[in-house]
N, CA, C and O of each residue as an XYZ file, in Angstrom:
264
protein
N     -59.692    -11.964    -31.287
C     -60.196    -11.780    -29.941
C     -61.655    -11.359    -29.953
O     -62.356    -11.545    -28.958
N     -62.121    -10.805    -31.041
C     -63.508    -10.395    -31.128
C     -64.468    -11.561    -31.070
O     -65.660    -11.377    -30.824
N     -63.963    -12.754    -31.292
C     -64.806    -13.942    -31.248
C     -65.406    -14.144    -29.863
O     -66.568    -14.533    -29.743
N     -64.630    -13.884    -28.822
C     -65.117    -14.112    -27.464
C     -66.022    -12.980    -26.984
O     -66.804    -13.168    -26.052
N     -65.926    -11.809    -27.611
C     -66.687    -10.669    -27.141
C     -67.760    -10.241    -28.134
O     -68.265     -9.122    -28.052
N     -68.109    -11.110    -29.062
C     -69.138    -10.764    -30.031
C     -70.503    -10.779    -29.357
O     -70.711    -11.466    -28.357
N     -71.413    -10.022    -29.911
C     -72.760     -9.964    -29.358
C     -73.501    -11.234    -29.748
O     -73.477    -11.640    -30.909
N     -74.150    -11.851    -28.792
C     -74.889    -13.083    -29.049
C     -76.236    -12.725    -29.661
O     -77.007    -11.958    -29.083
N     -76.509    -13.279    -30.818
C     -77.773    -13.043    -31.502
C     -78.701    -14.212    -31.221
O     -78.446    -15.316    -31.701
N     -79.773    -14.005    -30.458
C     -80.643    -15.125    -30.093
C     -81.364    -15.741    -31.281
O     -81.827    -16.879    -31.200
N     -81.465    -15.004    -32.386
C     -82.173    -15.545    -33.548
C     -81.321    -16.543    -34.322
O     -81.849    -17.499    -34.890
N     -80.013    -16.331    -34.349
C     -79.153    -17.212    -35.150
C     -78.335    -18.178    -34.307
O     -77.928    -19.228    -34.804
N     -78.087    -17.852    -33.052
C     -77.270    -18.736    -32.216
C     -78.101    -19.857    -31.622
O     -79.216    -19.637    -31.147
N     -77.555    -21.044    -31.654
C     -78.247    -22.198    -31.095
C     -78.026    -22.245    -29.578
O     -77.227    -21.490    -29.024
N     -78.751    -23.145    -28.933
C     -78.573    -23.312    -27.487
C     -77.171    -23.811    -27.175
O     -76.602    -23.474    -26.137
N     -76.612    -24.616    -28.075
C     -75.255    -25.121    -27.876
C     -74.249    -23.973    -27.859
O     -73.357    -23.955    -27.011
N     -74.375    -23.016    -28.779
C     -73.473    -21.862    -28.815
C     -73.623    -21.007    -27.565
O     -72.632    -20.553    -26.993
N     -74.860    -20.789    -27.143
C     -75.098    -20.004    -25.937
C     -74.494    -20.711    -24.724
O     -73.905    -20.070    -23.854
N     -74.645    -22.034    -24.673
C     -74.101    -22.812    -23.569
C     -72.569    -22.736    -23.557
O     -71.966    -22.608    -22.492
N     -71.949    -22.813    -24.717
C     -70.489    -22.705    -24.799
C     -70.002    -21.350    -24.296
O     -69.063    -21.275    -23.503
N     -70.640    -20.289    -24.757
C     -70.228    -18.944    -24.337
C     -70.438    -18.739    -22.839
O     -69.579    -18.175    -22.161
N     -71.570    -19.195    -22.326
C     -71.859    -19.061    -20.908
C     -70.869    -19.876    -20.070
O     -70.397    -19.405    -19.035
N     -70.560    -21.079    -20.509
C     -69.617    -21.936    -19.785
C     -68.218    -21.324    -19.759
O     -67.508    -21.432    -18.759
N     -67.829    -20.688    -20.844
C     -66.520    -20.037    -20.885
C     -66.448    -18.899    -19.865
O     -65.449    -18.751    -19.161
N     -67.495    -18.111    -19.792
C     -67.521    -17.006    -18.827
C     -67.453    -17.541    -17.398
O     -66.710    -17.002    -16.578
N     -68.207    -18.579    -17.091
C     -68.206    -19.164    -15.749
C     -66.820    -19.728    -15.410
O     -66.330    -19.539    -14.296
N     -66.192    -20.415    -16.362
C     -64.864    -20.988    -16.119
C     -63.823    -19.898    -15.882
O     -62.951    -20.049    -15.026
N     -63.909    -18.803    -16.634
C     -62.971    -17.702    -16.433
C     -63.178    -17.063    -15.069
O     -62.209    -16.757    -14.374
N     -64.436    -16.857    -14.678
C     -64.713    -16.278    -13.360
C     -64.251    -17.185    -12.228
O     -63.713    -16.708    -11.229
N     -64.459    -18.494    -12.379
C     -63.990    -19.434    -11.353
C     -62.474    -19.399    -11.239
O     -61.930    -19.450    -10.135
N     -61.792    -19.311    -12.370
C     -60.337    -19.235    -12.364
C     -59.861    -17.936    -11.716
O     -58.870    -17.928    -10.986
N     -60.563    -16.850    -11.981
C     -60.215    -15.562    -11.382
C     -60.410    -15.582     -9.865
O     -59.540    -15.129     -9.121
N     -61.550    -16.104     -9.404
C     -61.812    -16.188     -7.964
C     -60.787    -17.094     -7.292
O     -60.309    -16.800     -6.196
N     -60.458    -18.188     -7.952
C     -59.459    -19.089     -7.393
C     -58.102    -18.402     -7.266
O     -57.428    -18.542     -6.246
N     -57.704    -17.667     -8.287
C     -56.381    -17.038     -8.237
C     -56.335    -15.873     -7.250
O     -55.277    -15.570     -6.699
N     -57.471    -15.220     -7.022
C     -57.476    -14.088     -6.090
C     -57.604    -14.511     -4.628
O     -56.971    -13.914     -3.757
N     -58.410    -15.528     -4.348
C     -58.735    -15.853     -2.971
C     -58.271    -17.235     -2.502
O     -57.721    -17.360     -1.408
N     -58.485    -18.257     -3.306
C     -58.264    -19.630     -2.835
C     -56.851    -20.136     -3.091
O     -56.209    -20.707     -2.209
N     -56.376    -19.915     -4.321
C     -55.048    -20.359     -4.729
C     -54.870    -21.877     -4.612
O     -53.843    -22.362     -4.138
N     -55.890    -22.609     -5.055
C     -55.803    -24.070     -5.101
C     -55.252    -24.475     -6.462
O     -55.851    -24.184     -7.498
N     -54.117    -25.142     -6.447
C     -53.451    -25.492     -7.706
C     -54.274    -26.464     -8.550
O     -54.319    -26.321     -9.772
N     -54.922    -27.441     -7.931
C     -55.698    -28.422     -8.691
C     -56.873    -27.760     -9.407
O     -57.218    -28.154    -10.521
N     -57.495    -26.753     -8.775
C     -58.605    -26.054     -9.412
C     -58.100    -25.185    -10.556
O     -58.762    -25.075    -11.588
N     -56.939    -24.571    -10.385
C     -56.348    -23.765    -11.451
C     -56.043    -24.623    -12.679
O     -56.342    -24.223    -13.805
N     -55.452    -25.795    -12.468
C     -55.118    -26.688    -13.589
C     -56.378    -27.184    -14.277
O     -56.442    -27.235    -15.506
N     -57.386    -27.550    -13.484
C     -58.640    -28.040    -14.054
C     -59.345    -26.958    -14.862
O     -59.796    -27.216    -15.978
N     -59.445    -25.753    -14.314
C     -60.131    -24.669    -15.013
C     -59.364    -24.220    -16.252
O     -59.975    -23.818    -17.242
N     -58.046    -24.281    -16.210
C     -57.252    -23.940    -17.395
C     -57.520    -24.943    -18.516
O     -57.638    -24.561    -19.680
N     -57.615    -26.215    -18.167
C     -57.928    -27.240    -19.166
C     -59.344    -27.043    -19.714
O     -59.566    -27.168    -20.918
N     -60.291    -26.738    -18.841
C     -61.673    -26.514    -19.277
C     -61.757    -25.300    -20.201
O     -62.450    -25.346    -21.217
N     -61.061    -24.220    -19.861
C     -61.060    -23.024    -20.708
C     -60.451    -23.334    -22.075
O     -60.948    -22.868    -23.100
N     -59.385    -24.113    -22.087
C     -58.767    -24.505    -23.360
C     -59.700    -25.322    -24.226
O     -59.801    -25.083    -25.430
N     -60.382    -26.284    -23.628
C     -61.323    -27.126    -24.379
C     -62.488    -26.290    -24.898
O     -62.892    -26.437    -26.051
N     -63.031    -25.413    -24.052
C     -64.139    -24.558    -24.485
C     -63.709    -23.616    -25.603
O     -64.475    -23.381    -26.538
N     -62.500    -23.076    -25.521
C     -62.010    -22.186    -26.574
C     -61.906    -22.926    -27.906
O     -62.279    -22.388    -28.948
N     -61.410    -24.137    -27.872
C     -61.319    -24.934    -29.111
C     -62.700    -25.210    -29.679
O     -62.909    -25.095    -30.887
N     -63.654    -25.576    -28.814
C     -65.018    -25.845    -29.283
C     -65.671    -24.583    -29.843
O     -66.399    -24.651    -30.834
N     -65.418    -23.439    -29.221
C     -65.987    -22.186    -29.723
C     -65.368    -21.821    -31.075
O     -66.085    -21.400    -31.983
N     -64.057    -21.974    -31.220
C     -63.425    -21.692    -32.504
C     -63.988    -22.595    -33.597
O     -64.236    -22.135    -34.712
N     -64.193    -23.869    -33.290
C     -64.741    -24.788    -34.288
C     -66.181    -24.433    -34.632
O     -66.596    -24.567    -35.784
N     -66.939    -23.985    -33.649
C     -68.349    -23.656    -33.872
C     -68.512    -22.408    -34.732
O     -69.404    -22.356    -35.579
N     -67.670    -21.408    -34.528
C     -67.797    -20.140    -35.246
C     -66.840    -20.025    -36.431
O     -66.683    -18.938    -36.986
N     -66.208    -21.104    -36.823
C     -65.175    -21.071    -37.857
C     -65.707    -20.556    -39.195
O     -65.019    -19.793    -39.872
N     -66.896    -20.951    -39.580
C     -67.405    -20.601    -40.898
C     -68.130    -19.256    -40.938
O     -68.521    -18.798    -42.012
N     -68.312    -18.623    -39.787
C     -68.980    -17.328    -39.753
C     -67.997    -16.203    -39.977
O     -66.806    -16.334    -39.698
N     -68.508    -15.093    -40.486
C     -67.653    -13.923    -40.681
C     -68.061    -12.832    -39.752
O     -67.460    -11.758    -39.759
C-alpha cells in the first residue's frame, strides 16, 4: 500500500509517473464524489475500470524500484 502513498521525487520521477499518480488521485476523487452525491452507476463502473487500469500501470512502472 505504500506504493500509492510514496513521496514523489521530482528528480527521479518522470512526467509519465507524475501523470499516473495525479490521474489516480483524480479518478479516486471523482469516484468518491459520485458515490456521495450523484450515485450514477455508469460513472461508478467507468471510474472503477479507470482506477484498475491506472493501478496496474503504476505497479508495472514502480516494479523494479525498492
